[in-house]
C-alpha angles and dihedrals in degrees: 000000000000118000120261134196114271091245090053092047095051096045090048092048093050093048099036100041095057105094137185117359096021113176132191123253115281087231090058098059138045103258131181121253138219135047129088128296112210117193127193108218126207091213134035120245118269129189117352092209107110088219086071094044116140134206116231125038099352092056090082093064090056103042097070093058104030126061119203131220092248136018135237125199134198089271090056090246115152117219139171117279123149083354102063093196137012133191136173127213119242093268091050090231097110122056118191119203124192109204133214114254097204102066127107132173123247090259092060096258116140125241117230142139095285091054093048090051090048091053096047091050090046091055094043094050094044129101097236119132091247099049083104088073091076093042093117092053106102096175143353113221124198108220101168140356090275102021134083133175121212110211111205129202089216136354111290110203090192101047096099093052091046091052088052088057135030102334092056097048113125127214128187112274089225088072105022096108094030122109087225091076092075089063105026119043118213111183140140095247130128094270143036127220108250104222092190096055096036122094112188112241092012111057139343116209122202122188129189123286099232092205097048115140099218107034094154092069092064109053097183122091092207138015126204126189119194116193104223108168094181113082093210091054090050091052095047089048091053094048092050093048095246088124134023105213138007145168117265142162142240095272092056098049099087093049093047095049091046086056091055098257124135120246122196125182137197133174108265131149124025117218125207144094126321103210099194103161094078094151093050095244093144101018111023094202091069093066087079113080090212090063090051092047089052091057088055091050093046100063123069101226093175090052093051092047090054097043104039103023095033090237092299099145140021132275113252144166100200131076099224119095120235090251090057125100090229091056114118114179091207085068095060092083103035091121131027133186105285115146092178091055090047091053091048091052090050091052092049090052089054097257104108088138091050128226142246128261135174121223133174128254115207141166117280097027104060091100087060102037093050090064097033096049091047091052090052089050087052092065094045103271106130105215115200116191136216121193111233122194115237093245093051097044103091093043092051094049095047091050090066093243095142125054089210136003142171116252146154120240130192104216118210135164111357097240091046090055090050091050093051103035111021120029113092090252095044112130091232094045083079097175093042095243113192138159125189090240095056092041088058091047092050092049092050092050092048093051101043101031086207123146094231090060094048089047090053087057091051091049090053093049091048094046095050092039098229084160132021108213118189102186145331110245127215121253104227118207124182129204135187127225099275100062145046127206138188114221115238120227114228096019129082097227129027122267117258090253091058095074129086137169113267116259 
């Protein structure tokens, strides 16, 4: 494939990767308003404190009650929101936000520059998994009643996106430092959580915020989110009309469509191996790039995609999603299934007789690991397995217990992925791998923010086999007859403002 500009790639990905039942954005057509939107969620709500807010499934619980400083749409365009204007200085180390002066929280507290500063500092100093998204912010300066300046230690190409999502969420100053915020949300968003109708673990009911400043952007009078962790239960609820929309998977698409439901798809998580022991501290063989490359050649990603995900996705050998600035289509086929080449690379590296490695076995991935581990054994890599309980998996992985492991990663913004996966201090770079060459590439991408520099980072990671992706799978989302929804690149479920009543 010939290379295209980043903008063309992103646009093509967003258009081409939306499959059956594609609907236009609710903002692009005159849609009716009113009624109730009921969503079946794959996970229950957690903390209501914005400092604990997560991307992914749980973001839908927060967005009705918490406005963010900026806004992001289904085309990944960043626009003003609580901040009515935003400008960078030439060095991209000072971001000035002009704030709206007509916003108040649902408890009557006013929104201003001091409140915005307090919220940003609250988020940054919290223990939530996404506090890293404001790591580059050295200080927040109040320069007027409705103006703040974020001073950065270095350019942050993902900052605007993060301010449009969890890092920019605003809670009432009256409860910002109160323990009650974890259980009772108080924001300035388009809805308020109705405590009388809400039953924790069963349903969360949101009613309109009568004083909201931008009511037209949210067409439903009421939103209900029902946590239904079992997919069969979600599918049955959707078929019966109990819910209007829900997350599904490839195996449920045929049944859903035969029942008259609408299925939409968009490329989401990549699945493959994290090869984190790049210096050979746990398994010496992994210090040689040829060994890591052999592990990529050894596993039939195309076969796994077809057998396990029913072909719902695309084969890839890079960690960056097609909607990402770092995505380069030429890198999707850098490796192919070739066990003979894998064995030859092991022999070149001095491991003709193979080596032993211990990897985890965990619920939800055994259909993949059964095949992948055997294919590694077929080229001489003796994979020993340890069963890990679901509630211990993430802590075991982040502790650096395993030299390599299979996983599913929801790629997002290019810089965000680098911060979380690649930089020496990234939480998912458990053994702090780095090389001077990669450090220089990361620095260039951070400074320029240009697609070519981010793609150079991706090319290095692919060449050195820091990861061994097999494919990027489709997110599958189902809707009933009463709503339309636009899929959201870089998130497993749509954002709340992507839904509208059906015409």
